N, C-alpha and C positions, 0 to 999 in steps of 0.2 A: 422425597429425597432427604438426605442428611449428610452431615460432614463425613467425608471418607467415601462417598459415592461418586460415580463418574458423571460428568456433564460435558457436552461438546459445545464449544463456541465457534460459530461460523460467521465470517464476514464475507459476503459475496457482492460484487459490484459490477456494473456495466453502464456504458454510455449507450442509451437507446434513443437519444434525441436531445439536442441542445436548444436552449431558449434564452436569448437568440444566439445564433452561431454556436460557439463552444463555451458559452458563459455559465449557464445555470440549468437546473432541472425544473420543468413546469410542475406546479403543485398537483395537477391532475394525474401525472405519472406516479407521484408518491402516494396519492389516494388510492389508485388502482392496486399498487403493490400492497398497501396496508389492508385492503379488502381481501386480497388473496391470502396473505399471511395470517390474518385474523381468522379466516375460515379454517386454515390448517391448524392453528392453535386450538380452535374449538373441537377439532377432530382428534386432538391429542398428538398430532405429528410434531408440533413445536411446543416447547415449554414456555418460551417467551420470544419476543421480537421487537425490533425498533427499525423504522424506516427513516432514512435521512438522505442527504446528498453532500457531495463536495464538488464544487464546480458543476460540470455537466454530467457527473457520474451519479447514478442512482445507487444507494448503498443499503444493503440489507444486513442487519445485525441480528443473529438468531442464536438461541440456546435450545438444545434438544438432547435426546438420549440415543441417537442413531449412530454416533461415531463419525469419524472423518470419512470423506468420500462416499457418503451415503447417497445411493441413487434416488432415494425418496426426497432427501433434502435438496440435492442438486436439481432434481426434476421440478421441485417446488419453486426454486429460484428461477429456473428457466421459464416456467409458466408465468411468473410475475413479470419477467422481462419481455416475454412474447406478448402478453396482454398489454403491457405498458407500451410496447412498440406500436400496437394497433392504435392506441390513443395518440401517440406521437405522430403517426401518419395522418390521423384525422385532423390534428392541429397544425399540420404542415411544419413540424419541428425539424431542425437541421440535423442531417445524418441519422434519421430515424432508424433504429435497429442496427447501427453500424458495428456494435460489438458482438452481434449474434452472427457468427461467421458460418454456421451450419444451418441446414434447413429444418432439422428435427433433432430432438434430444435423444441421445443414444446411451443413457445410463450414467454418464459422468460428464460434468460441465467443463472439466479441464480440457484445454485444447480447443474449446469451442468459442472462445472470445472473452467471456467475463473473467474477472480476477477473483481469486479465492485465497483467503487465509483461514485456516481451521486448526483448532487444537482440542483434543480430548484430555480433560484434566480430572484429577481427584480433588474434590472440593476441600479446601482448608476451612478452619473455623471462621476465618474472614478472608474473602477472596476478592481483592481489588484488582481490576484489570483496566488497561487503557487500549482503546482501539484508535489507531491512527489512519487517517484518510488523506491521500495526496492527490493533487490534480496537476496536470501538465508536466509530468515527469515520469521516470522509469523506476523499476524495482531497486536498482543500485543506489537510488537516492537514500535508501534506508541504511546503507552500509556504514557510513560514518556515525550516525546517531546510535544505531544498535551496538556497534563496537564500543562506543563511549559508555553506554549504559552498563554493559556487562564485562568490559575489559580494561577500561581506562580509570585508574585510581584518582586522576586529577578531576574526573567528573563524578565518579561514584565512590564516596568516602567509605562506604560499606565494605569495599574490597580490601581496605586496609584495617578498619576497626571492628568489623563484624566477624566473629569467628565462624559464623554460618556461611559466609561468602568467601572466606579467605582462600579456599582451595581453587577458586575460579570457576570457569564455565567451559562448555564444549560447543563449538560452532559447527553447524552443517553448512558448507559453502557449495553452491552449484555453479558449474561452468555451463552457462545457458546457451553457448554456441555448440559445444560438444555433447551436451546432455549427460554430463557426468557430475559426481559429487565427491567431496572429501570432508572428513571430520578433523577438526583441529582444536586442541585444548589450549586454554590460556590459564596461567601466564607462560607456561613452558614453551608453547609454539607461537608466541605473540608475533614474532617477526615474520614467520611463515604466513600467518593469517593476514598481516598487513600487506605482504607482497602480493597476495591475491586480491583482496577486497579493495585495494587502491585502484584497481582496474575495474571500476564500477559498472561499465557497460557490458562486461563479460562475466565477471565473478561476483555473485550476489549471495548475501547471507540469506539462507532459507529458514533455518531454525536455530534456536539456542537451547541447550539442555544443561541441567545441573550435572555435577560430577559425583562420582562415588563418595558416599559419606554425607551428602546433602540430605536434609529431611524430606525433600521432594524426590520422588523416584527418578533415577538418572535417565530413564527412557521416556519421561514425560516432558514435553517442551514447555519452556517458560516464555518463549517469544517465537512468533512465526510471521513470515512475510510472504505476500503473493509474488510469484515469480513468472507469471504468464507473460510471454512476449508476443504481442499482437502481430507485429510485422513478420515474425517467423511463421505464424499461422496463416496469415492472409497472403503473404508473398508480395505485398506492396504496402505503402503507408496508409494506415487507417486510424492514426492517432497513437499517442503514447500509451503506456500501460497503466498509468495512474494507479500506483500500487496501494495496498492496504496492509496493515499489520495489527497483530494482537500481542500485547506485552503484559505479563503478570507482574505484580509489584508487592513489596513489603515482605517482612518475615522471612529473612534469608535470601531475598531478592532485592534488586534496587528499590529504594523508597520512591514514592510517587515523584518527589522533587528531583530525584536522580534520573528517573525515566524521562522527565520533561527537560531537564537541563541542557542536553545536547542541542535543542532547538533554539536556545538563546543565541546561538551562532548561526546566521543564515548562510550555510555553506552552498557552494555552487553545485548545481545538478543539471542534467541534460533533459531537454524537452522544450518547454515554453512554446513559442510560435511554430506551428507546423511540425512540432517534435524535432526541430532542427537547430536549436540554440541552447547555449549554456546560460544559466541565470541563477539567482539566489532563491532558496526555498524560504518562503515567508510563513511563519507560524501565525495563524489567524483564528479568531472565533468563527463559529459556523456562519454567522450573518455576513462575514466578509470573505466567504469562500467562493465568490463568483469572479473569476479572473477576467479582466477586461483590457488592461494595458498591454498591448502587443500579445493579446490572449494570455496574459500572465500578470506579474511573474508567478512562477509555480507556488502552489499553496499547500500547507499541511494543517489539518484540523486534528485535535486530540480530544476524544470523548472519554470521560472517566466513569467507571461503573463499579458497583459492588454486586457480586452474584450471591444471592442469599441461599439458604439451605434447601430451598425448593427449586433452585435453578433460575429464579427470576432475575431480570436485569433491573437493578436499582440505580436509576440515573436516566439520562446521562448528565454529567457536569461538563460544561463547555470549558475545558481546562486552559485554553489559550486566551480566553476572555479575561485577561488579567493585565493590568498596566505594567507588570514586571517584564512582559514581553514586548513592550512598546519600543524599547531601544532596538530590539532585533528587527522589528518591522521597519523602523526608520533606516536602520543600516541596510536592510534588504532593498529598500527603495533607492538608497544611495548607490548600491552595487548595481541595481537595475539600470539606473541612469548611465553609469560608467560602461556597462556592457553594451547597452543600446547604441552608444556613440560609435561602436565598431561597425555598425550596419551589417553588410553581408560578409564581413571579414572574420576569419578565425581570430581569437578563440571564442567570439560570441557565437558565430555559426559553428556547428559541429565539424570535426574533421571528416574527410571524404569517406573513410571506412564506415563511419556511423550514419552516412547519408544514403547508403545503398538502397534502402527501401522507401526513400522519399521520392519526390518528383524530379530531383536533380538528374538521375540517369536518363530521363527523357530528353533533357537539354543536351547531355553529352552524346546521346545517340544521334541527335540532329546534326551535330558538328563533327562526328567521327570521320567522315570522308574528307573533311577540309584540313585535317591534320596531315602534314607532310614531314618527311624525315629531314633532320637538320644535318647538313653536310659537314 
């Protein structure tokens, strides 16, 4: 490979067994995944790969030349999760295979449980990317930080002082309830964009693209977020979506520090305990990505990579393993204390419309015949 050639970056994750409960991933599951992906790399299916975890989600980071939505790559990830599930069952891990919602792979992993973020890109002379991995929250948790990276001049100085960014970016927003999408350009449609993505449980940023005149092709994404909604697939609560994202950086895009800066503020996200509570997203190094307090608070890990001219993953650098984010972690714990004091009351507990696929409807069903008209 060389500069100017295409490479695909795929991040595919699944919860196939917690250790213990919903806290972490057992090393044996990661070893099984490494074994399967190493064999695929040997066969030339993958260019490179890295296996990690965030909380109880097994994470596969892969580069290859197969493009997005490749049945070969998705089938490989499914195999890794299936084989890992067998190990999880042998170990008696909690919720073994819970994100594998279908019995057999059918050509594409989308809609089958695991979360996917993929982008096919043309390699630049230097290609820095960040993969973000969240646990105990939903895809809308990326709305605020992605907006700030690519549309907020108070976060990203490049929007003001870099001529290569001055024209702004184009956002692809999905309505995950109606299964529709819309494209909005910033800065000219900034308020329209905010009107949608502020409702983070329904409207989520799926991709960000350059605009006409940028040195990166306008049809080539510079950020992509997983948008799979497990509860819509399963019909009942089987855990939050624990999203992942890929963001390209530098040279006409937000600098690395501008990509990370939004997480210096631990904004409120939905998820946490039983996927039913609001709480702060806490930026943590990988070693602290095992949520335990009330199964939380929600976590985000940032892994930094350079993709070389051969498509190899040079890294990762554990980017939140930095004392500069210590204040954000402390503030997140302070917010977690405040929210927890509400117990079962809103706004700590999610509003009823967001509780439809939890166990709460079973409680309401039990009581429905006891409700009488008020005269």
